[in-house]
C-alpha distance (Angstrom), angle and dihedral (degrees) to the residues before:
residue distance angle dihedral
M1 . . .
I2 3.81 . .
K3 3.76 92.5 .
F4 3.87 88.7 51.2
I5 3.80 92.2 52.2
T6 3.85 92.8 47.2
S7 3.78 90.0 48.5
L8 3.79 91.3 48.8
L9 3.95 91.7 50.4
F10 3.84 89.3 49.1
L11 3.72 91.7 52.2
L12 3.84 91.9 46.9
L13 3.82 90.3 49.4
I14 3.91 90.8 49.5
S15 4.00 87.9 48.4
I16 3.85 89.9 50.6
I17 3.85 93.3 48.7
G18 3.81 90.3 43.2
H19 3.78 92.2 54.4
S20 3.87 94.5 44.8
Q21 3.88 104.6 126.6
S22 3.74 119.6 -114.2
I23 3.80 121.5 -127.1
S24 3.86 88.9 -106.9
E25 3.83 89.9 52.4
I26 3.71 92.9 50.0
K27 3.83 92.8 48.1
N28 3.85 93.4 45.8
S29 3.76 103.1 36.5
G30 3.81 97.3 82.9
N31 3.85 89.6 -137.7
Y32 3.80 97.8 97.7
Y33 3.77 144.6 56.1
W34 3.81 107.6 -138.6
G35 3.73 141.4 178.5
E36 3.70 132.2 -164.3
G37 3.91 132.4 -149.8
I38 3.73 132.2 -179.2
A39 3.79 124.7 -170.7
N40 3.79 143.8 136.9
D41 3.75 92.5 -88.8
L42 3.83 138.7 28.2
E43 3.84 98.3 -110.0
N44 3.83 95.4 55.8
A45 3.76 91.9 40.2
D46 3.83 89.4 53.5
K47 3.81 91.8 47.9
K48 3.68 89.8 55.2
A49 3.66 95.6 45.6
L50 3.84 89.9 53.5
A51 3.75 92.9 49.3
D52 3.88 89.3 49.1
L53 3.89 88.7 50.1
I54 3.79 92.8 52.8
G55 3.74 89.5 46.0
Q56 3.79 92.0 51.9
I57 3.84 90.9 49.9
S58 3.77 89.4 48.9
V59 3.81 92.4 52.5
N60 3.87 90.6 50.1
I61 3.79 96.8 51.5
E62 3.76 99.6 35.2
S63 3.82 98.6 104.0
Q64 3.83 92.3 55.3
F65 3.82 90.4 67.5
K66 3.79 93.7 58.8
N67 3.83 97.2 114.3
V68 3.78 95.1 44.9
K69 3.83 91.7 48.1
T70 3.83 89.0 51.2
E71 3.84 87.2 68.6
E72 3.81 89.9 52.6
N73 3.78 125.1 74.8
G74 3.86 96.8 -151.6
N75 3.74 137.7 84.5
F76 3.81 115.1 -53.8
K77 3.76 96.2 -147.2
E78 3.83 90.7 50.6
Y79 3.85 91.5 49.1
T80 3.81 92.8 50.8
Q81 3.85 90.9 45.7
S82 3.81 89.4 52.5
V83 3.76 92.1 48.1
T84 3.84 91.9 48.8
N85 3.78 89.8 50.7
T86 3.80 89.5 65.9
Y87 3.75 89.0 67.0
S88 3.84 93.7 48.3
G89 3.86 92.7 99.8
A90 3.77 94.7 55.0
T91 3.84 92.8 37.8
L92 3.76 92.5 50.8
D93 3.72 92.6 50.6
R94 3.80 92.2 56.8
A95 3.81 100.1 34.4
E96 3.73 114.8 110.9
R97 3.79 126.3 -145.0
K98 3.77 142.3 -142.4
V99 3.78 119.0 -170.7
T100 3.88 126.4 -158.5
E101 3.81 116.1 -167.9
G102 3.73 122.5 -158.2
K103 3.79 132.1 177.1
K104 3.77 95.2 -86.8
L105 3.83 107.4 2.8
V106 3.82 135.9 50.4
M107 3.86 120.6 -146.9
V108 3.77 118.7 -157.4
L109 3.77 125.9 -169.8
R110 3.77 116.1 -161.5
F111 3.90 117.1 -168.2
I112 3.69 144.0 167.7
T113 3.71 131.5 -174.9
K114 3.77 119.9 -108.3
E115 3.81 87.6 -128.6
K116 3.93 88.0 59.4
M117 3.78 89.9 49.9
T118 3.66 89.8 51.2
E119 3.87 88.9 55.7
I120 3.73 90.5 51.6
F121 3.80 91.6 51.7
S122 3.89 90.6 46.9
E123 3.79 89.7 51.7
R124 3.80 90.6 56.6
K125 3.79 92.5 44.7
N126 3.93 87.4 54.2
K127 3.87 90.2 49.7
I128 3.86 89.2 53.0
F129 3.75 90.2 56.3
E130 3.87 91.9 44.8
Y131 3.76 91.3 53.7
I132 3.87 91.9 48.9
K133 3.84 90.3 54.0
S134 3.80 91.0 50.6
A135 3.78 87.6 48.4
Q136 3.88 93.5 51.5
I137 3.89 90.2 48.8
A138 3.83 91.2 49.6
E139 3.72 92.8 48.4
E140 3.71 93.6 51.4
S141 3.77 91.4 51.6
L142 3.79 91.8 47.4
R143 3.87 94.4 -112.7
I144 3.87 86.8 140.1
G145 3.84 92.0 169.4
D146 3.76 92.6 59.0
A147 3.79 92.6 42.1
L148 3.76 92.5 54.9
K149 3.79 91.1 45.1
Y150 3.81 95.3 51.1
Y151 3.90 96.3 41.3
Y152 3.75 88.0 50.1
W153 3.79 94.1 47.6
A154 3.83 90.2 49.2
L155 3.91 87.8 52.2
A156 3.83 92.5 49.3
L157 3.82 89.1 52.4
V158 3.85 94.5 46.2
R159 3.79 89.7 53.1
S160 3.85 87.2 54.3
H161 3.71 97.8 50.0
P162 3.83 122.9 96.0
D163 3.84 90.2 -134.8
C164 3.89 92.2 51.7
N165 3.77 89.4 125.3
E166 3.86 92.6 56.3
I167 3.90 107.0 34.6
K168 3.80 112.0 114.0
Y169 3.77 135.9 177.1
N170 3.79 138.9 171.6
L171 3.76 102.9 -109.1
D172 3.86 103.0 166.7
G173 3.81 102.6 22.0
K174 3.81 92.3 -101.1
G175 3.75 97.7 104.7
E176 3.84 137.4 -74.2
S177 3.75 118.3 -48.7
L178 3.84 134.4 -177.2
L179 3.92 104.0 -85.9
L180 3.83 92.6 -151.0
S181 3.83 88.1 72.3
A182 3.72 103.0 18.3
L183 3.78 95.7 60.5
P184 3.78 96.2 55.6
D185 3.84 87.8 47.4
K186 3.93 88.4 51.0
L187 3.77 93.2 49.5
N188 3.81 92.8 48.3
S189 3.69 90.3 46.5
I190 3.93 90.3 56.5
L191 3.79 91.8 44.9
S192 3.75 92.7 51.9
Q193 3.73 94.0 52.0
I194 3.81 96.2 52.4
Q195 3.74 109.6 106.6
V196 3.75 118.7 -154.1
S197 3.85 121.0 -173.7
I198 3.75 138.6 161.4
S199 3.74 110.8 -114.5
D200 3.86 96.7 172.4
I201 3.77 142.8 2.5
I202 3.81 118.4 -154.9
E203 3.74 110.7 -161.4
K204 3.83 124.8 -165.4
K205 3.78 132.6 165.6
D206 3.76 100.4 -70.7
E207 3.81 99.5 -3.3
K208 3.82 138.8 77.9
N209 3.85 122.1 -168.0
V210 3.72 112.1 -164.3
I211 3.80 113.7 -158.4
L212 3.77 112.3 -149.5
S213 3.85 127.1 -154.6
I214 3.84 104.3 -154.6
K215 3.76 118.3 -171.9
Y216 3.90 137.9 170.6
L217 3.69 115.8 -151.8
N218 3.78 90.0 -11.7
N219 3.90 90.7 -56.3
P220 3.79 121.6 109.1
V221 3.85 110.5 -102.6
Q222 3.84 116.2 -115.4
N223 3.81 92.3 -150.2
Y224 3.71 132.7 4.5
D225 3.81 133.6 161.9
F226 3.71 126.3 -150.0
T227 3.84 145.7 155.5
Y228 3.80 126.9 -149.7
W229 3.76 137.1 -158.0
T230 3.80 115.8 -102.6
G231 3.75 96.3 -169.0
D232 3.93 91.3 -99.7
T233 3.82 101.3 43.7
W234 3.89 148.9 -17.4
T235 3.70 113.4 -81.4
S236 3.82 125.8 -125.6
L237 3.69 117.2 -90.7
N238 3.81 118.1 -59.9
T239 3.78 125.6 -163.1
A240 3.77 127.6 -141.8
K241 3.80 120.6 -159.4
N242 3.79 133.6 179.2
G243 3.79 88.8 13.6
V244 3.80 93.6 -59.5
G245 3.87 132.4 114.1
V246 3.74 133.8 166.7
A247 3.86 129.7 -144.5
D248 3.89 113.3 -170.2
F249 3.75 124.7 -161.1
F250 3.81 129.1 -170.0
G251 3.77 143.2 -165.3
E252 3.93 118.2 -8.0
T253 3.81 89.2 -12.7
A254 3.65 91.3 64.5
K255 3.80 90.0 55.6
S256 3.71 100.6 43.4
F257 3.75 106.1 40.7
T258 3.77 119.3 116.3
D259 3.77 103.7 173.8
L260 3.75 141.1 14.6
R261 3.75 124.4 -118.0
L262 3.77 111.9 -157.0
R263 3.77 134.9 177.5
S264 3.79 126.0 -158.5
E265 3.72 112.0 -135.7
Y266 3.79 118.8 -126.0
F267 3.86 107.3 145.0
Y268 3.62 98.8 68.7
K269 3.76 93.6 -178.4
N270 3.81 96.5 167.5
N271 3.75 92.0 49.1
S272 3.78 89.7 52.3
K273 3.87 91.4 69.3
I274 3.88 85.2 84.6
D275 3.91 83.4 70.1
Q276 3.86 108.1 42.4
E277 3.89 88.9 -167.6
V278 3.78 93.1 58.3
Y279 3.83 92.5 42.4
N280 3.87 91.7 51.5
V281 3.81 88.5 52.8
L282 3.83 96.1 47.6
E283 3.88 89.5 43.7
N284 3.75 99.9 46.3
T285 3.82 106.3 32.6
N286 3.77 133.6 57.3
T287 3.69 106.6 -108.8
P288 3.85 121.1 -168.2
S289 3.76 123.0 -97.0
L290 3.87 118.3 -133.5
K291 3.83 111.7 -130.8
L292 3.85 92.1 -163.2
A293 3.79 90.4 61.7
E294 3.83 90.0 84.4
I295 3.86 118.3 78.2
K296 3.91 127.0 -175.6
I297 3.76 115.2 -157.3
P298 3.82 128.0 -178.0
L299 3.77 111.2 -114.1
K300 3.73 99.3 -117.7
K301 3.73 134.6 98.4
D302 3.81 120.3 -95.2
V303 3.74 119.8 -122.3
Q304 3.74 106.5 -106.5
T305 3.80 136.0 -166.5
K306 3.84 117.1 -126.1
A307 3.83 90.0 -104.7
E308 3.83 91.7 54.5
Q309 3.73 91.0 45.9
K310 3.86 89.5 53.7
Q311 3.72 94.1 47.8
N312 3.84 91.9 47.3
K313 3.77 89.5 50.8
Q314 3.82 91.6 51.9
S315 3.72 91.7 46.1
L316 3.77 92.4 48.9
E317 3.82 90.2 52.6
K318 3.82 90.3 51.2
Y319 3.87 88.2 46.3
F320 3.79 92.1 58.9
K321 3.77 96.0 40.2
R322 3.81 92.3 55.5
């Protein structure tokens, strides 16, 4: 019985080896994306083969990015190549290799089935939907910073997907819509409904602390990130919580400022490092800027009712206790 099983396994192994596809079959079958590299050593030949593989994938999916590239003013091939590079990590992990060694040169063939590439594209599509779900939950709970972040990351991933002109989702409960256009509309809708006002200004000798009341749809935001112009540069990221944010000015700037320029954060490139795929897309492709993200506010206190003053005082206490 053991001899029979051993013989069966041996025959199975011979069968698998016998059916291993040749380099020529891989190249001509039409079932693979493949790239070839030749160099004096294996490492450099492999690098060239991988670069050629990414290039071949780029050529094959180029036409699918037509509508995205219409929004750009650069080179279409360069844009598609930059998008394809965002898949390089996943592609390289699954790409197989064949090596042919000569007397002086090494030839490497790197290849991946089109079916596996479809799986990689499908995984990115699923991630788009997951980020949208996270954004919707954040928006409902007034975590506006998180909502902007997740919607924008979803948009960046959509723009990098070969099916970008077809991917739909029900964003607002009114039926499915094309995400390539619906997500920018959603982001701009959120930005347009962020209400920033000045609830107090604390002035000292060479310092001015501007207390901001920040609401979304008339409700205090639970989180929201912003930068503001100091007169010389934009600040690092500031976080508002419980509907309160603070902008500090010093020196001559504190005395001469007449308005506040504020930008809502939505890009979150540093945060994206927790998801290498998103980081690669933000780093390597031209993602759109959102004009409604910048707000200009006169540097004067708003007239408030007693109820609003009380609410702002409570929010301010929570802000400084966090």
